[in-house]
C-alpha positions in Angstrom: -75.0 123.0 -205.6 -73.7 123.4 -209.2 -70.0 123.5 -209.5 -67.7 125.5 -211.7 -66.7 129.1 -211.9 -69.3 131.9 -211.8 -70.0 134.0 -214.9 -72.3 136.9 -214.2 -74.6 137.8 -217.2 -74.8 141.6 -217.5 -77.0 141.5 -220.6 -78.6 139.1 -223.1 -78.1 138.9 -226.9 -81.6 138.5 -228.3 -83.0 138.9 -231.8 -79.7 140.3 -233.0 -79.2 143.1 -230.5 -77.9 143.6 -227.0 -80.2 144.4 -224.1 -79.8 144.6 -220.4 -80.8 141.4 -218.6 -83.8 141.6 -216.3 -83.4 138.2 -214.8 -80.8 137.7 -212.1 -78.9 134.7 -213.3 -75.5 133.0 -213.1 -74.1 130.6 -215.7 -72.1 128.2 -213.5 -70.2 125.4 -215.9 -91.5 137.8 -200.5 -94.5 136.5 -201.6 -96.2 136.2 -204.9 -95.0 139.5 -206.3 -96.4 140.3 -209.8 -98.1 136.9 -209.9 -100.2 136.0 -213.0 -103.7 134.5 -212.6 -104.5 131.7 -215.0 -106.7 128.6 -214.7 -107.3 129.3 -211.1 -103.6 129.3 -210.3 -101.6 132.4 -209.3 -98.4 131.8 -211.3 -95.3 133.5 -209.8 -93.4 136.2 -211.6 -90.1 134.3 -211.3 -88.0 137.2 -212.5 -89.3 139.2 -209.5 -89.0 136.5 -206.7 -86.0 134.3 -207.7 -82.6 134.2 -209.2 -81.5 131.3 -211.5 -78.3 129.3 -211.9 -77.6 127.4 -215.1 -74.9 125.0 -216.3 -75.0 126.7 -219.7 -77.2 128.9 -221.9 -77.5 129.8 -225.6 -77.7 133.7 -225.5 -80.2 133.6 -228.3 -82.6 131.5 -226.2 -82.3 132.8 -222.6 -84.1 131.2 -219.6 -86.4 134.3 -219.3 -88.2 133.1 -222.4 -89.2 129.9 -220.7 -90.6 132.0 -217.8 -92.5 134.5 -219.9 -93.5 132.5 -223.0 -92.0 134.7 -225.7 -93.3 133.5 -229.0 -91.2 132.5 -232.0 -92.1 134.5 -235.0 -91.2 131.5 -237.2 -93.9 129.4 -235.6 -96.9 131.7 -235.7 -100.1 129.7 -235.8 -98.9 126.9 -233.4 -100.9 127.5 -230.2 -98.0 126.6 -227.8 -95.1 127.8 -229.9 -92.5 129.9 -228.0 -88.8 130.4 -228.1 -88.0 129.0 -224.7 -84.6 128.3 -223.3 -81.7 126.3 -225.0 -78.5 125.1 -223.5 -75.2 126.4 -224.7 -73.6 123.0 -224.8 -74.7 119.4 -225.5 -75.4 116.9 -222.7 -77.1 117.0 -219.4 -78.0 120.4 -218.0 -79.3 121.8 -214.6 -81.5 124.8 -214.0 -81.9 125.9 -210.4 -84.3 128.6 -209.2 -83.3 130.1 -205.9 -86.2 132.1 -204.2 -85.4 135.2 -202.3 -87.9 134.2 -199.6 -89.2 130.6 -198.9 -92.4 130.0 -201.0 -95.6 128.0 -200.6 -95.7 126.1 -203.9 -98.9 124.4 -205.1 -98.1 123.4 -208.6 -95.1 123.2 -211.1 -95.6 123.1 -214.8 -92.9 122.0 -217.3 -93.2 121.9 -221.1 -90.8 120.6 -223.7 -91.0 120.9 -227.5 -89.1 119.0 -230.2 -90.3 119.1 -233.8 -87.0 118.3 -235.7 -85.2 115.4 -234.0 -86.3 112.0 -232.8 -84.8 111.5 -229.4 -85.5 110.1 -225.9 -85.2 112.5 -223.0 -85.0 112.1 -219.2 -85.6 114.9 -216.7 -85.8 115.1 -212.9 -87.5 117.8 -210.8 -86.6 118.5 -207.2 -87.6 121.0 -204.5 -85.5 122.1 -201.6 -87.1 123.0 -198.3 -86.0 125.5 -195.7 -87.4 124.1 -192.5 -88.7 126.4 -189.7 -87.1 129.6 -191.1 -89.4 132.2 -192.6 -86.5 134.6 -193.3 -84.4 135.1 -196.5 -83.0 132.0 -198.1 -79.4 131.3 -197.4 -77.0 131.7 -200.4 -75.4 128.4 -199.5 -77.0 125.0 -199.4 -80.7 125.4 -200.3 -82.0 122.9 -197.7 -83.6 119.5 -197.6 -84.0 117.9 -201.0 -87.2 116.3 -202.2 -87.5 114.7 -205.6 -90.9 115.4 -207.2 -90.6 113.3 -210.4 -88.1 111.6 -212.7 -89.5 110.9 -216.1 -88.5 109.8 -219.6 -90.2 110.9 -222.9 -89.6 110.1 -226.6 -90.0 112.9 -229.1 -90.9 112.0 -232.7 -91.3 114.6 -235.5 -94.0 112.5 -237.1 -95.8 112.0 -233.8 -95.2 113.3 -230.3 -93.5 116.7 -230.5 -94.5 118.2 -227.2 -94.6 117.1 -223.5 -96.4 119.2 -220.9 -96.7 118.1 -217.3 -98.2 119.8 -214.2 -97.3 118.4 -210.8 -99.3 119.2 -207.7 -96.7 119.5 -204.9 -98.4 121.5 -202.1 -95.2 122.3 -200.3 -94.3 125.1 -197.9 -91.0 126.7 -197.2 -89.6 125.9 -200.7 -86.2 127.7 -201.0 -85.3 126.3 -204.5 -86.4 124.3 -207.4 -84.0 122.3 -209.5 -84.7 120.9 -213.0 -82.2 118.4 -214.4 -82.5 117.5 -218.1 -80.6 114.9 -220.1 -81.8 115.6 -223.7 -80.8 112.3 -225.3 -80.2 110.0 -222.3 -76.4 109.9 -222.3 -75.6 110.2 -226.0 -74.4 113.8 -225.6 -75.3 114.8 -229.2 -78.0 117.4 -228.8 -78.7 120.5 -226.6 -81.3 120.5 -223.9 -84.3 122.9 -224.4 -87.2 124.0 -222.2 -90.3 125.7 -223.7 -91.9 126.6 -220.3 -91.3 126.5 -216.6 -94.0 128.0 -214.3 -94.6 127.8 -210.6 -97.6 128.7 -208.5 
């Protein structure tokens, strides 16, 4: 569980104006509703089936953009360009999705983009399982933890500027998914970003 006091976001500052937040989220320092079909995978509408907890967030780059793929008008013409999420502070960050009901998860996609700074990043992806309980997910401990992957990647503006990974997990009773990101492997000089996070 992520520590610290709870700050409830009532709205999001985006593109220079205030709007009401659609995503249920907390900044902490049933079924496939509205799912989207793509490449033979029924991607979950995460705003409809989950809430999210974050260690920090830049209000100009909210986590919803990583779920919906909002495009950055400054990068028109790049096939995968989108605004995505950005942390509000430097150093390691954690994003936890808590599902309202346990989910059967087949695949998880993560995508990171970095076109300006050369840096080495590490991330870890974990799922939490709620065994033998088809009811609503408890607001407390999310259940048994299972690490899916821990991986490092080096971004270079003159070479590799994007990392996209898809992991076949085929798990049932998933109560939560946690993504931990260390954007520069302990140097604490840059903010973590996430271009896309999708689950089916």
